[in-house]
Each structure stands twice: as C-alpha cells, then as structure tokens.
Backbone as JSON Lines, residues from 0, in Angstrom:
{"i":0,"aa":"M","n":[40.95,156.82,-4.98],"ca":[40.78,155.81,-6.0],"c":[39.76,156.42,-6.94]}
{"i":1,"aa":"S","n":[39.98,156.41,-8.28],"ca":[39.17,156.95,-9.21],"c":[37.9,156.07,-9.5]}
{"i":2,"aa":"H","n":[36.88,156.61,-10.1],"ca":[35.69,155.78,-10.36],"c":[36.0,154.6,-11.23]}
{"i":3,"aa":"S","n":[36.84,154.78,-12.22],"ca":[37.15,153.66,-13.11],"c":[37.94,152.64,-12.4]}
{"i":4,"aa":"S","n":[38.91,153.12,-11.49],"ca":[39.71,152.21,-10.76],"c":[38.83,151.35,-9.73]}
{"i":5,"aa":"A","n":[37.89,152.04,-9.16],"ca":[37.0,151.4,-8.22],"c":[36.15,150.38,-8.91]}
{"i":6,"aa":"A","n":[35.67,150.77,-10.19],"ca":[34.95,149.8,-10.93],"c":[35.69,148.61,-11.34]}
{"i":7,"aa":"K","n":[37.0,148.85,-11.7],"ca":[37.81,147.73,-12.17],"c":[38.06,146.77,-10.9]}
{"i":8,"aa":"Q","n":[38.33,147.33,-9.74],"ca":[38.44,146.6,-8.53],"c":[37.23,145.74,-8.18]}
{"i":9,"aa":"A","n":[36.03,146.35,-8.29],"ca":[34.78,145.67,-8.03],"c":[34.56,144.53,-9.05]}
{"i":10,"aa":"L","n":[34.86,144.8,-10.3],"ca":[34.76,143.72,-11.34],"c":[35.74,142.65,-11.09]}
{"i":11,"aa":"G","n":[36.95,143.07,-10.61],"ca":[37.96,142.06,-10.37],"c":[37.56,141.1,-9.19]}
{"i":12,"aa":"L","n":[36.97,141.73,-8.12],"ca":[36.58,141.0,-6.98],"c":[35.48,140.06,-7.33]}
{"i":13,"aa":"G","n":[34.47,140.56,-8.23],"ca":[33.41,139.68,-8.72],"c":[33.93,138.59,-9.56]}
{"i":14,"aa":"G","n":[34.96,138.83,-10.3],"ca":[35.55,137.82,-11.2],"c":[36.08,136.73,-10.39]}
{"i":15,"aa":"W","n":[36.96,137.08,-9.36],"ca":[37.64,136.06,-8.55],"c":[36.63,135.29,-7.69]}
{"i":16,"aa":"L","n":[35.68,136.0,-7.15],"ca":[34.64,135.28,-6.46],"c":[33.85,134.3,-7.28]}
{"i":17,"aa":"S","n":[33.59,134.74,-8.54],"ca":[32.84,133.91,-9.51],"c":[33.64,132.72,-9.85]}
{"i":18,"aa":"A","n":[34.98,132.91,-10.12],"ca":[35.79,131.74,-10.39],"c":[35.8,130.63,-9.34]}
{"i":19,"aa":"S","n":[35.84,131.19,-8.09],"ca":[35.75,130.27,-6.95],"c":[34.45,129.51,-6.84]}
{"i":20,"aa":"F","n":[33.35,130.23,-7.06],"ca":[32.0,129.68,-6.98],"c":[31.67,128.81,-8.18]}
{"i":21,"aa":"V","n":[32.3,129.13,-9.33],"ca":[32.06,128.17,-10.46],"c":[32.64,126.82,-10.14]}
{"i":22,"aa":"A","n":[33.83,126.81,-9.55],"ca":[34.48,125.62,-9.14],"c":[33.62,124.79,-8.17]}
{"i":23,"aa":"G","n":[33.13,125.63,-7.25],"ca":[32.18,124.97,-6.26],"c":[30.98,124.49,-6.93]}
{"i":24,"aa":"G","n":[30.39,125.11,-7.92],"ca":[29.21,124.78,-8.67],"c":[29.44,123.47,-9.46]}
{"i":25,"aa":"V","n":[30.67,123.34,-10.07],"ca":[31.02,122.18,-10.83],"c":[31.14,120.97,-9.91]}
{"i":26,"aa":"G","n":[31.69,121.2,-8.73],"ca":[31.79,120.16,-7.68],"c":[30.36,119.86,-7.13]}
{"i":27,"aa":"G","n":[29.6,120.93,-6.95],"ca":[28.31,120.8,-6.42],"c":[27.36,119.92,-7.28]}
{"i":28,"aa":"F","n":[27.56,120.09,-8.66],"ca":[26.83,119.3,-9.6],"c":[27.07,117.84,-9.46]}
{"i":29,"aa":"A","n":[28.33,117.54,-9.08],"ca":[28.69,116.07,-8.93],"c":[28.12,115.54,-7.6]}
{"i":30,"aa":"S","n":[27.78,116.46,-6.68],"ca":[27.29,116.02,-5.38],"c":[25.86,116.28,-5.16]}
{"i":31,"aa":"I","n":[25.05,116.27,-6.19],"ca":[23.63,116.5,-6.09],"c":[23.0,115.54,-5.11]}
{"i":32,"aa":"N","n":[23.42,114.28,-5.1],"ca":[22.82,113.3,-4.22],"c":[23.77,112.99,-3.02]}
{"i":33,"aa":"A","n":[24.66,113.93,-2.75],"ca":[25.71,113.62,-1.76],"c":[25.15,113.41,-0.36]}
{"i":34,"aa":"A","n":[24.14,114.17,0.02],"ca":[23.64,114.03,1.36],"c":[23.11,112.65,1.62]}
{"i":35,"aa":"G","n":[22.37,112.12,0.6],"ca":[21.9,110.67,0.81],"c":[22.92,109.66,0.72]}
{"i":36,"aa":"F","n":[23.89,109.91,-0.22],"ca":[25.05,108.94,-0.32],"c":[25.84,109.0,0.99]}
{"i":37,"aa":"Y","n":[26.23,110.25,1.41],"ca":[27.02,110.35,2.65],"c":[26.32,109.76,3.85]}
{"i":38,"aa":"G","n":[25.04,109.95,3.84],"ca":[24.25,109.48,4.98],"c":[24.19,107.92,5.08]}
{"i":39,"aa":"Q","n":[24.36,107.27,3.96],"ca":[24.31,105.82,3.91],"c":[25.64,105.19,4.2]}
{"i":40,"aa":"L","n":[26.72,105.96,4.24],"ca":[28.03,105.37,4.56],"c":[28.28,105.1,6.06]}
{"i":41,"aa":"V","n":[28.98,104.1,6.37],"ca":[29.48,103.82,7.64],"c":[30.42,105.0,7.96]}
{"i":42,"aa":"Q","n":[30.25,105.73,9.04],"ca":[31.01,106.91,9.32],"c":[31.77,106.81,10.61]}
{"i":43,"aa":"P","n":[32.96,107.58,10.69],"ca":[33.63,107.6,12.02],"c":[32.81,108.44,12.95]}
{"i":44,"aa":"A","n":[33.04,108.33,14.23],"ca":[32.32,109.12,15.21],"c":[32.44,110.64,15.07]}
{"i":45,"aa":"W","n":[33.62,110.99,14.47],"ca":[34.0,112.41,14.35],"c":[33.44,113.04,13.01]}
{"i":46,"aa":"A","n":[32.78,112.26,12.24],"ca":[32.29,112.75,10.91],"c":[31.26,113.88,11.14]}
{"i":47,"aa":"P","n":[31.32,115.04,10.43],"ca":[30.31,116.02,10.61],"c":[29.02,115.7,9.87]}
{"i":48,"aa":"P","n":[27.92,116.25,10.27],"ca":[26.66,116.07,9.6],"c":[26.78,116.58,8.14]}
{"i":49,"aa":"A","n":[25.95,115.99,7.27],"ca":[25.95,116.4,5.9],"c":[25.66,117.9,5.69]}
{"i":50,"aa":"W","n":[24.73,118.46,6.46],"ca":[24.33,119.8,6.25],"c":[25.48,120.86,6.55]}
{"i":51,"aa":"L","n":[26.53,120.42,7.18],"ca":[27.6,121.38,7.54],"c":[28.45,121.72,6.3]}
{"i":52,"aa":"F","n":[28.54,120.87,5.37],"ca":[29.52,121.04,4.22],"c":[29.19,122.22,3.43]}
{"i":53,"aa":"G","n":[27.87,122.46,3.06],"ca":[27.52,123.57,2.3],"c":[27.92,124.99,2.86]}
{"i":54,"aa":"P","n":[27.54,125.21,4.11],"ca":[27.93,126.49,4.7],"c":[29.48,126.6,4.83]}
{"i":55,"aa":"V","n":[30.17,125.57,5.14],"ca":[31.57,125.65,5.3],"c":[32.3,126.01,3.98]}
{"i":56,"aa":"W","n":[31.8,125.31,2.93],"ca":[32.4,125.53,1.57],"c":[32.03,126.91,1.06]}
{"i":57,"aa":"S","n":[30.86,127.41,1.41],"ca":[30.45,128.71,0.98],"c":[31.42,129.75,1.55]}
{"i":58,"aa":"V","n":[31.73,129.64,2.87],"ca":[32.69,130.66,3.49],"c":[34.06,130.43,2.92]}
{"i":59,"aa":"L","n":[34.48,129.21,2.68],"ca":[35.81,128.93,2.15],"c":[35.9,129.55,0.69]}
{"i":60,"aa":"F","n":[34.93,129.38,-0.09],"ca":[34.89,129.97,-1.46],"c":[35.08,131.48,-1.44]}
{"i":61,"aa":"V","n":[34.35,132.07,-0.51],"ca":[34.43,133.55,-0.37],"c":[35.89,133.95,0.05]}
{"i":62,"aa":"L","n":[36.48,133.32,0.98],"ca":[37.8,133.62,1.42],"c":[38.78,133.3,0.3]}
{"i":63,"aa":"M","n":[38.58,132.21,-0.46],"ca":[39.53,131.96,-1.6],"c":[39.38,132.98,-2.65]}
{"i":64,"aa":"G","n":[38.18,133.5,-3.03],"ca":[38.06,134.5,-3.98],"c":[38.66,135.86,-3.62]}
{"i":65,"aa":"I","n":[38.45,136.21,-2.33],"ca":[38.99,137.5,-1.82],"c":[40.55,137.33,-1.86]}
{"i":66,"aa":"S","n":[41.08,136.16,-1.46],"ca":[42.51,135.95,-1.47],"c":[43.1,136.15,-2.85]}
{"i":67,"aa":"A","n":[42.58,135.54,-3.81],"ca":[43.07,135.77,-5.2],"c":[42.93,137.16,-5.63]}
{"i":68,"aa":"W","n":[41.82,137.8,-5.35],"ca":[41.65,139.18,-5.67],"c":[42.65,140.13,-5.08]}
{"i":69,"aa":"L","n":[43.0,139.88,-3.81],"ca":[44.03,140.68,-3.18],"c":[45.37,140.55,-3.9]}
{"i":70,"aa":"V","n":[45.77,139.42,-4.34],"ca":[47.03,139.19,-5.05],"c":[46.91,139.92,-6.38]}
{"i":71,"aa":"W","n":[45.78,139.63,-7.15],"ca":[45.55,140.27,-8.44],"c":[45.56,141.84,-8.3]}
{"i":72,"aa":"R","n":[44.85,142.36,-7.31],"ca":[44.75,143.84,-7.13],"c":[46.13,144.39,-6.92]}
{"i":73,"aa":"K","n":[46.93,143.76,-6.13],"ca":[48.26,144.34,-5.85],"c":[49.29,144.22,-6.94]}
{"i":74,"aa":"H","n":[49.22,143.04,-7.67],"ca":[50.24,142.73,-8.64],"c":[49.74,142.57,-10.1]}
{"i":75,"aa":"G","n":[48.44,142.33,-10.27],"ca":[47.93,142.05,-11.59],"c":[48.39,140.69,-12.05]}
{"i":76,"aa":"F","n":[47.98,140.4,-13.34],"ca":[48.45,139.16,-13.88],"c":[49.9,139.13,-14.22]}
{"i":77,"aa":"R","n":[50.37,140.24,-14.68],"ca":[51.85,140.34,-14.94],"c":[52.74,140.05,-13.84]}
{"i":78,"aa":"G","n":[52.38,140.67,-12.7],"ca":[53.26,140.44,-11.5],"c":[52.94,139.17,-10.71]}
{"i":79,"aa":"A","n":[51.79,138.63,-10.97],"ca":[51.46,137.44,-10.11],"c":[50.93,136.27,-11.02]}
{"i":80,"aa":"G","n":[51.29,136.25,-12.19],"ca":[50.81,135.28,-13.15],"c":[50.97,133.82,-12.66]}
{"i":81,"aa":"P","n":[52.15,133.35,-12.34],"ca":[52.33,131.99,-11.83],"c":[51.53,131.66,-10.71]}
{"i":82,"aa":"A","n":[51.46,132.55,-9.61],"ca":[50.63,132.32,-8.44],"c":[49.2,132.2,-8.74]}
{"i":83,"aa":"L","n":[48.68,133.13,-9.64],"ca":[47.3,133.1,-9.96],"c":[46.87,131.94,-10.78]}
{"i":84,"aa":"K","n":[47.86,131.43,-11.65],"ca":[47.58,130.28,-12.42],"c":[47.44,129.02,-11.51]}
{"i":85,"aa":"L","n":[48.41,129.02,-10.62],"ca":[48.36,127.95,-9.51],"c":[47.04,127.9,-8.84]}
{"i":86,"aa":"Y","n":[46.58,129.07,-8.43],"ca":[45.22,129.23,-7.74],"c":[44.18,128.63,-8.64]}
{"i":87,"aa":"L","n":[44.18,128.91,-9.92],"ca":[43.12,128.36,-10.82],"c":[43.29,126.93,-10.99]}
{"i":88,"aa":"I","n":[44.45,126.41,-11.08],"ca":[44.72,124.95,-11.15],"c":[44.13,124.23,-9.9]}
{"i":89,"aa":"Q","n":[44.35,124.81,-8.73],"ca":[43.9,124.18,-7.5],"c":[42.34,124.26,-7.5]}
{"i":90,"aa":"L","n":[41.7,125.24,-8.07],"ca":[40.28,125.25,-8.19],"c":[39.76,124.11,-9.03]}
{"i":91,"aa":"V","n":[40.4,123.78,-10.02],"ca":[40.01,122.66,-10.92],"c":[40.14,121.4,-10.1]}
{"i":92,"aa":"A","n":[41.22,121.21,-9.44],"ca":[41.42,120.05,-8.6],"c":[40.39,119.94,-7.44]}
{"i":93,"aa":"N","n":[40.03,121.11,-6.9],"ca":[38.92,121.15,-5.88],"c":[37.6,120.63,-6.45]}
{"i":94,"aa":"A","n":[37.22,121.0,-7.63],"ca":[36.01,120.57,-8.29],"c":[36.05,119.11,-8.58]}
{"i":95,"aa":"L","n":[37.22,118.62,-9.02],"ca":[37.42,117.28,-9.46],"c":[37.3,116.28,-8.36]}
{"i":96,"aa":"W","n":[37.72,116.65,-7.07],"ca":[37.57,115.73,-5.94],"c":[36.18,115.25,-5.78]}
{"i":97,"aa":"T","n":[35.31,116.15,-5.86],"ca":[33.84,115.81,-5.6],"c":[33.3,114.75,-6.61]}
{"i":98,"aa":"W","n":[33.8,114.91,-7.9],"ca":[33.41,113.88,-8.92],"c":[34.0,112.54,-8.52]}
{"i":99,"aa":"F","n":[35.31,112.45,-8.12],"ca":[35.86,111.15,-7.68],"c":[35.1,110.58,-6.53]}
{"i":100,"aa":"F","n":[34.77,111.35,-5.54],"ca":[34.27,110.75,-4.33],"c":[32.69,110.53,-4.46]}
{"i":101,"aa":"F","n":[31.97,111.51,-4.85],"ca":[30.49,111.39,-4.84],"c":[29.9,110.8,-6.17]}
{"i":102,"aa":"A","n":[30.35,111.28,-7.23],"ca":[29.76,110.93,-8.54],"c":[30.33,109.53,-8.95]}
{"i":103,"aa":"W","n":[31.61,109.38,-8.9],"ca":[32.19,108.09,-9.32],"c":[32.51,107.09,-8.15]}
{"i":104,"aa":"Q","n":[32.37,107.55,-6.98],"ca":[32.46,106.7,-5.78],"c":[33.77,105.86,-5.73]}
{"i":105,"aa":"Q","n":[34.8,106.61,-5.94],"ca":[36.21,106.03,-6.03],"c":[37.03,106.5,-4.89]}
{"i":106,"aa":"G","n":[36.93,105.91,-3.76],"ca":[37.57,106.3,-2.58],"c":[39.13,106.52,-2.65]}
{"i":107,"aa":"A","n":[39.74,105.55,-3.27],"ca":[41.24,105.58,-3.34],"c":[41.58,106.74,-4.35]}
{"i":108,"aa":"L","n":[40.93,106.83,-5.47],"ca":[41.32,107.91,-6.39],"c":[40.94,109.28,-5.82]}
{"i":109,"aa":"A","n":[39.9,109.35,-5.06],"ca":[39.52,110.61,-4.41],"c":[40.52,111.0,-3.42]}
{"i":110,"aa":"L","n":[41.12,109.99,-2.68],"ca":[42.18,110.27,-1.65],"c":[43.44,110.7,-2.33]}
{"i":111,"aa":"A","n":[43.82,110.11,-3.47],"ca":[44.95,110.55,-4.18],"c":[44.82,111.91,-4.72]}
{"i":112,"aa":"E","n":[43.54,112.26,-5.19],"ca":[43.26,113.52,-5.78],"c":[43.29,114.58,-4.66]}
{"i":113,"aa":"I","n":[42.74,114.32,-3.49],"ca":[42.7,115.31,-2.4],"c":[44.12,115.53,-1.91]}
{"i":114,"aa":"A","n":[45.01,114.51,-1.96],"ca":[46.45,114.77,-1.62],"c":[47.09,115.75,-2.61]}
{"i":115,"aa":"L","n":[46.75,115.57,-3.9],"ca":[47.25,116.55,-4.87],"c":[46.63,117.91,-4.66]}
{"i":116,"aa":"L","n":[45.35,117.94,-4.31],"ca":[44.71,119.29,-4.03],"c":[45.47,119.91,-2.87]}
{"i":117,"aa":"W","n":[45.77,119.18,-1.79],"ca":[46.43,119.74,-0.61],"c":[47.78,120.25,-1.0]}
{"i":118,"aa":"L","n":[48.52,119.61,-1.83],"ca":[49.8,120.09,-2.37],"c":[49.66,121.42,-3.13]}
{"i":119,"aa":"L","n":[48.64,121.34,-4.0],"ca":[48.31,122.62,-4.75],"c":[48.01,123.84,-3.84]}
{"i":120,"aa":"I","n":[47.16,123.55,-2.93],"ca":[46.77,124.73,-1.94],"c":[48.03,125.16,-1.24]}
{"i":121,"aa":"A","n":[48.84,124.22,-0.72],"ca":[50.05,124.62,-0.01],"c":[50.93,125.42,-0.95]}
{"i":122,"aa":"G","n":[51.13,125.01,-2.16],"ca":[51.87,125.78,-3.16],"c":[51.3,127.14,-3.33]}
{"i":123,"aa":"T","n":[49.98,127.2,-3.42],"ca":[49.33,128.52,-3.61],"c":[49.52,129.47,-2.4]}
{"i":124,"aa":"I","n":[49.47,128.89,-1.23],"ca":[49.72,129.66,0.0],"c":[51.19,130.25,0.02]}
{"i":125,"aa":"V","n":[52.13,129.44,-0.42],"ca":[53.56,129.81,-0.45],"c":[53.65,130.95,-1.51]}
{"i":126,"aa":"A","n":[53.12,130.66,-2.65],"ca":[53.22,131.72,-3.76],"c":[52.52,132.99,-3.37]}
{"i":127,"aa":"F","n":[51.33,132.87,-2.76],"ca":[50.66,134.09,-2.3],"c":[51.41,134.84,-1.22]}
{"i":128,"aa":"W","n":[52.03,134.02,-0.31],"ca":[52.72,134.64,0.86],"c":[53.82,135.58,0.28]}
{"i":129,"aa":"R","n":[54.49,135.19,-0.76],"ca":[55.51,136.12,-1.33],"c":[54.98,137.34,-1.9]}
{"i":130,"aa":"L","n":[53.73,137.44,-2.23],"ca":[53.03,138.58,-2.96],"c":[52.15,139.35,-2.01]}
{"i":131,"aa":"H","n":[51.47,138.63,-1.11],"ca":[50.51,139.38,-0.21],"c":[50.19,138.43,0.87]}
{"i":132,"aa":"Q","n":[50.79,138.77,2.05],"ca":[50.68,137.85,3.18],"c":[49.28,137.62,3.64]}
{"i":133,"aa":"A","n":[48.46,138.68,3.69],"ca":[47.05,138.57,4.1],"c":[46.32,137.59,3.2]}
{"i":134,"aa":"A","n":[46.6,137.68,1.93],"ca":[45.97,136.81,0.9],"c":[46.26,135.33,1.28]}
{"i":135,"aa":"A","n":[47.59,135.11,1.59],"ca":[47.94,133.68,2.0],"c":[47.35,133.23,3.17]}
{"i":136,"aa":"L","n":[47.11,134.07,4.15],"ca":[46.49,133.73,5.44],"c":[45.02,133.39,5.23]}
{"i":137,"aa":"L","n":[44.42,134.07,4.29],"ca":[42.91,133.79,3.98],"c":[42.73,132.3,3.47]}
{"i":138,"aa":"L","n":[43.87,131.74,3.02],"ca":[43.78,130.33,2.49],"c":[44.05,129.23,3.59]}
{"i":139,"aa":"V","n":[44.43,129.7,4.89],"ca":[44.71,128.71,5.87],"c":[43.45,127.97,6.32]}
{"i":140,"aa":"P","n":[42.33,128.59,6.42],"ca":[41.18,127.75,6.75],"c":[40.84,126.78,5.73]}
{"i":141,"aa":"Y","n":[41.04,127.13,4.49],"ca":[40.81,126.22,3.34],"c":[41.7,124.92,3.43]}
{"i":142,"aa":"I","n":[42.99,125.12,3.67],"ca":[43.91,124.02,3.75],"c":[43.67,123.16,5.0]}
{"i":143,"aa":"A","n":[43.13,123.87,6.04],"ca":[42.75,123.11,7.26],"c":[41.6,122.21,7.03]}
{"i":144,"aa":"W","n":[40.61,122.79,6.3],"ca":[39.41,121.97,6.0],"c":[39.74,120.9,5.09]}
{"i":145,"aa":"V","n":[40.52,121.11,4.1],"ca":[40.92,120.02,3.2],"c":[41.71,118.95,3.88]}
{"i":146,"aa":"S","n":[42.49,119.36,4.77],"ca":[43.26,118.34,5.68],"c":[42.24,117.47,6.37]}
{"i":147,"aa":"F","n":[41.27,118.16,6.98],"ca":[40.21,117.35,7.65],"c":[39.45,116.42,6.66]}
{"i":148,"aa":"A","n":[39.06,117.06,5.52],"ca":[38.37,116.31,4.49],"c":[39.19,115.08,4.03]}
{"i":149,"aa":"A","n":[40.49,115.21,3.9],"ca":[41.38,114.08,3.48],"c":[41.33,112.99,4.55]}
{"i":150,"aa":"A","n":[41.35,113.34,5.81],"ca":[41.24,112.34,6.84],"c":[39.89,111.62,6.8]}
{"i":151,"aa":"L","n":[38.82,112.44,6.59],"ca":[37.52,111.85,6.49],"c":[37.39,110.97,5.18]}
{"i":152,"aa":"N","n":[37.92,111.41,4.13],"ca":[37.99,110.58,2.84],"c":[38.7,109.27,3.13]}
{"i":153,"aa":"F","n":[39.78,109.31,3.79],"ca":[40.47,108.11,4.1],"c":[39.65,107.17,5.01]}
{"i":154,"aa":"S","n":[39.14,107.71,6.06],"ca":[38.34,106.96,6.97],"c":[37.12,106.36,6.32]}
{"i":155,"aa":"L","n":[36.36,107.11,5.56],"ca":[35.14,106.62,4.81],"c":[35.54,105.49,3.83]}
{"i":156,"aa":"W","n":[36.66,105.71,3.15],"ca":[37.11,104.71,2.2],"c":[37.44,103.38,2.97]}
{"i":157,"aa":"Q","n":[38.07,103.43,4.14],"ca":[38.41,102.25,4.84],"c":[37.14,101.58,5.37]}
{"i":158,"aa":"L","n":[36.29,102.38,5.86],"ca":[35.07,101.82,6.53],"c":[34.0,101.36,5.46]}
{"i":159,"aa":"N","n":[34.11,101.71,4.19],"ca":[33.06,101.42,3.2],"c":[33.78,100.88,1.87]}
{"i":160,"aa":"P","n":[34.6,99.83,1.99],"ca":[35.38,99.38,0.78],"c":[34.39,98.93,-0.28]}
{"i":161,"aa":"A","n":[33.28,98.31,0.03],"ca":[32.41,97.81,-1.02],"c":[31.76,98.98,-1.82]}
{"i":162,"aa":"V","n":[31.49,100.08,-1.14],"ca":[30.86,101.2,-1.81],"c":[31.87,102.09,-2.49]}
{"i":163,"aa":"L","n":[33.03,102.35,-1.85],"ca":[33.97,103.27,-2.34],"c":[35.18,102.6,-2.99]}
{"i":164,"aa":"G","n":[34.96,101.43,-3.66],"ca":[35.88,100.72,-4.41],"c":[37.28,100.73,-3.88]}
C-alpha cells in the first residue's frame, strides 16, 4: 500500500468513526440528564444500571464506524453508495431516539422511532452483507443492543405512563 493510499485509508477510517461518534454526541447532548432521569423511573428487574450505557455505546460506535469504513474501503461511494447512505440515515435515527426518550420524554414515539431504527439497522446489515460480510457482522452487536433497548423502552413506557406520556 502506498503512502498516499495508507493516508487515504486512515483519513477514511477517521471520517467514518467521526460520523458515528457525531451521531452519538448529538444523542448524548439530548441525554445530559439521562442518568438522573433514568434513575427516577420505575424499572424492570432486568434493567441495566445507567453507567453501563456509555461504555456499551462507545464500543458500538467504534464497531459501526469500522463497519462502514470496511465497506467504503472495498467499494468506495460509487460501489456502495446506497448502502453507505442507509448507514448514514440509521445514524440520524440513532441520534433521534435519545431526543424522543430522554429530552422529550415521549415513550410511545421513542418506541416507534426505535422500531424504525431497528429496521434501518437490519437493512444496513443486509446491504453491507452483499458488499463485505465482516462489515455486516460488526453490526450484529449493534442490532442486538438496539433490540434490548427497544424492549427496555417498551417496559419503561409501560411502567411510567405519567412520565413517558
């Protein structure tokens, strides 16, 4: 690999990781008071502690960024445009869920939005699978966590109707 090619790959990896963490930051901004809010909710026995979310999401955002980078590295935007656009759309949906749940405290809308997010992630996995199977597999922990988060969203909404509208 030439120096310019290696530099391009490093910049690409940095760009995809940055896109993932920007989405996380936008969502994180909406959840500045999430730990306190989450702690006040009536929770199911299987609900994780608030401190666990940050580390889990950090790992997931790294995996997501690497996944997109692998697809981009192999095919570029020309060869993987629709798949990479779908990836970017699901990032927006990812950030939006946090606003619905934590900032706006809308349990039903957050649940509908996380269902849409799940479908977008599933679509991204399918699109990535056709282009780079390892990249698709890197998204499996993400869809698993979002599946868990959707169940938690539903449970919290049911247990806290006065708070989560």
